[in-house]
N, C-alpha and C positions, 0 to 999 in steps of 0.2 A: 637549572643553572649550574655551571661548572666554573671553578676558579682555580688559579694556581698562583704561587708566590715564589719569587726569586730574590733571596737576600743578598745584600752587598755590604760594604764597609759602612755605608750610611743608612743601613736598614732599608734598603730598596725592597719594595714589594710590588711587583706588577700584577695587578688583579685583573685578569681577562675575563670579563663577564660574558659568557657565551650566549647572548640573547638570540642570535641568529640561528643557533643550532638546537635550542630547546623550546623557547616560547617567544612569540612576538610581543612587541610593546602593546599594552592595553590601550585601546582607543575606540571611541564611538565611531560608527561608520566602518565597522570591520568588514572583511570580505564576505561575499555571499556564501551560503552553505556549501555550494559546489566547490568552493575554493578552500574550505576548511579541511585540512589534511594533517595527519600525523598525530601520534599519541601525545607528544609533548604539547601540542596546541590544545587538544581536548582536555588535558589535565590542568591547564593553566586556569586558576580560579577567576582570573579577570578577563579572559578572552571570550568574546561573544560573537557567534556567527549570526548573520541576519539576512533575510530577504523577504520580499513581499510577493505573494502569489494570488492573483485574482482579488486584490484588495485586502488580503488577510496576511497579518504579520506572522512570520515563522522565525524561530530562533534555534540555535544549537549552542549548548554549553555543557562542558564536561562530558561529552559523548552522548548527551540526550537531546532530543528534539522537542520543541514546544510550539503549540499553536496558540498564539495570544500571549500577551504580557502577564496577565494575572497568574497563569500557570507557572510561567518562568519565575516571577518574583516570589511566589509561594515556595518554590523549590530552592531558590537562592537563600531565602531566610531559614528554611529548614536545614539545609546542608551547613551553612555558615554557623547557624545556631548550635548545631551539634559539635562543630569544631571549637567554637568558643567555650562551650560547656566543658570540653575536655582539657582546656588550658589549665595549667598549674601556675598560680601567681608566683612571683619572685619570693624567695624565702626572706629576703631583706628588701622590702619595698624601696624603690629609688626615691631619693629626696630632690632630684633635679626637677626644675620647673620646665614646663612645656607650653608653648603656644601652638594651636592648631588652626590652620586656615584652609577652608575648602572653597572651590569655585561656587559662587552663588547659584543656588538652584533656580531653574526656570519654572515659573508658575505653570501648573498643570502639565509638568514634564511627563512624557510618556515613553514607552518603548525602550530603545537603547539608552537614552539619557536617564530614564528612571532606573534602569538596571544598574548603571554605573554609580549613580548617586546613592542608591541603597547599599551597594557594595562598599562604597566609601564609609558609610555610617557603620556598617557591620565590622569592618576592619578596625575602626576606631573603638568600637565596643570591645574587640579583642585586645587592643592595646591598653584600654582602661583596666580590663581584668588582669592583665599581666603585671600591673603595678611597677612597670619600668620607670614611670615618672609619678610625681605627685599629681593628684587629680587635675584634669584640664577641662577647659571649656572649648567648644568648637565655634569658630567664627565663619560665617558664610560671606566671603568677600571675593571680588574678582581682581586679584592682585597678581602681577607677574612675578615679582621678586620681593615678598614681604620680609621684614626682619623680626628678630626675636622680641623687640620692645621690652627689654629688661629681664626677660626669661632666659634660662640657660640654653634652650633650644627652641627651634620652630620647625614644625612638620607641616608641609603643604604639598598640594598637588598642582602642577602646572604642565601644560603641553603633554598631558596623558602620562605623566610619571610623577611618583612621589619623591620628595626631596626632604632631607633633614639638614638643618643649618644651625650652627652654633652662634653664640653672641658675638663672635669675631667676624662673622660673615662667611666662614668656611662652610662649604656645602658638599653633600654626598647624595648622588642620585641613586635611588633604590632600584634594583632589578625587579622583574616580574615575580610575584609570589604565587606559589602553587596551593597555598592553604592559608587559613587564618594564623596558624602557628608559624608558618614560614614568613608571613608579613611581620609578625612580632619579632622574630629572630633577625630579619633584615634591619629593622629599626634598632634593635639592640646592638648589632654589629656596627651599624653606622654611628651610634652614640659612642661606642668604645673607640672607634677610629678618630672621631672628632675630639675625643678627650686626650689624644696623643699629639705628637708633633706632625703627623701626616706626612712624614718624609718617605713617601712612596709614589710611584707612578702607576696610575690606573688606566685601563683601556676597556672601553665598552662598545660593543657593536650596536650601531643604530642604522638598520637597513644595510646599505652597501658601504656606509661610512664608519669610521672609528672616531670616537670622542675620547680624548685623553684628559686626565685630571691629575693635578699635582698640588699638594698643600691646600686642598679644598677649593680649587678653581678649575673650571673646565675649559678646554681648548678644542675647537672644532677641526683642527688639522695640525700637521707637523710644523708648518710655518709658524703658526701662532704659539705652539709649544716651545720652539727654539727661541722665538723672540722673548718669551717669558723667562727662559733660562738666562738669556743675555742680560735682561733687566735685573734679575735676581743676583747675578754674579757681580754686576756693577754696584748694587746696593750692599752686598756682603763684603766687598773689598773695603768699603768705607768703615765697616765695623771691626776690621782687624786691628788689634791693639799691638803696635810694634814694641819690641823690647830692645834694650841695650845693656851691655855692649854686644856687638856681633860675635858669633861663635866661629866665624871664618870670613875670608875675603870673597871667595867665589863659590857659587853652587850651580849645578846643572840639574834641571828637572826634565825628564823624558816622559812624554805622554804617549800612549799607544796610538798608532795611526788608525787602527781598526778596533775600537773598544768592544764592538759587538761580537767579536769572534768567540768570546767566552760565554755567549748567551746559551742557557740550557735549552734542550729540545723539549717541546711540549708533547707528551705522549697521549694525545687525544685526537684520533682521526676525525672526530666530528667538528673540529675547530680550525681547519686549515685556513679559511678566509680571514678570520679575526687574527689568528696568530701571524700570518704572513704580513698583514697590514699593520700589526702592532710592532714588528721588529724595528722599523725605522725610529719609532718613538723610544724604544728601549735603548737603541744605540745612541740617540740624542741625549737621553738621560745619563747614560754612563759617560759619555763624552763631557757633559756638563760637570759631573762629579770629579772627573780627572782634571778638568780645567780649574775647578775650585782650588785644588791642591797647588797647582802652579801659581795661581793668583795669590793664595794665602802665603806661600813661601816667599814670593816676591815682596809682599807687603809686610812681612813679619819683622823686618829689621835684623834677622839672624845673620844675614850676609850683606856685604857691601854691594855686590852685584849678583843677580840671578839671571841665568839664561834658561828659557823654557823652549823646548823643541818638541816636535812630533816625529816619532820614529818607532819602528817595530823591532829594534835590536833586542836580543834575548837578555844581554847584560852589557850595558854601555861601558866603554872604557873610562878610566878615571881622569886621564889627561892631567891638566894642572888645576883641577877643581878640588876644593877642600871637601866638598860633599857632593855625591851624585844620588839622585832619587829617581826611581822608575817603578812603573806599575805594570804587572803582567795581567792582561785581560782574563777575567774569570776568577781572579784571586781577590780576596778581601784586603789582604795586607799589602803594604808598599815595601819596597826594598830600599835600603839606605846604606851607603858605603862611604866611609871617611878615607882619609889618606893612608890610614894604617891597613887598609884592605879588608877590614872586618865588615861583613854584611849583616845589617840588622833587618829583621822582618817584623813589621809592626803595623797596627792600624793607625791611620792618620787621625789626629784630632778633628772633630767635626764642626765645633762651634767657632765662628770667626773671632769672637771676643777673647777666647782662651787659647786659640790655636798656637800662637807664638810661644807662650809660656810652656804649654804642654809639649810642644815639639822640642824646645830647648832641653827640657828634662830628659827626653828620650835620647837626644844626641850627646848629652854630657854624662849619662849614667856610666858607672864603671863597667868595663868590658874585659 
């Protein structure tokens, strides 16, 4: 798996998980052996090739072929056992509590199903040895979207993918792991992300589609992502605390018409599909962040009237406005200019509750 991050004024991090270019999603009912190609596929610890010839089961896993499931399971336990033995527990064991839910095992499960169930158990053995969490028990339940039930986090597998969710219901889907250590690291990274504000946009390839995630929620397409941004903007506007008295009568806020023109180029020839399909989501995210500023300035009470326009002027004229604000795509800082003609370059406050007070301090500081 490969990933990249692009930072912005609001700590944007677009994490493009290149599943289509390195390893497919783990799933029972995988392609036949003749379809299993590529080193990335063979090295994926969770990807199993399967076919039946003359009534005999044949498997391929990590570049080896097996006749019969007993040989396969024995090698699975041997390889994962060695990887688990090599793990070094955290120097300071985590005190966070964890609930673990696995799909209920089918009685007398055999073949592909048995492989994946045993793989799940071994991965959890690796997680237990890592000491990332306080000791946990595993529940076998068929639940689509379980919650933490009073624990700090819940780890569960649904629709062939592992997910980690916090007590607030924010969720991160884990990408495919290439080893027991990689699985532990993915869980650790997800735990760290869930412990933050999650102010980043994520993109993950799922076959020919791209799933976006923002603040711990997933969206199956661009339309759903934009609708979520609109809802969040309306909610955040209500949270802006206006201040008095105003610092001026009129203000102009100029939003870039094409916020995506500052998007960095991904230097990875193996990811053109995911990258090209993710760009509309990145542009929507950047447009949402620019719109936030226009909305916050309007609701701040700092000016009696605020005009918000969309334009690509390099530096808008002052006109009869007391203050003019504009944002150049690709730059973190906003430009602010008062009637005295002095241009300030500064990050805009991010929290709606404190936005007005913090912006007032920037505008009234000695220059």
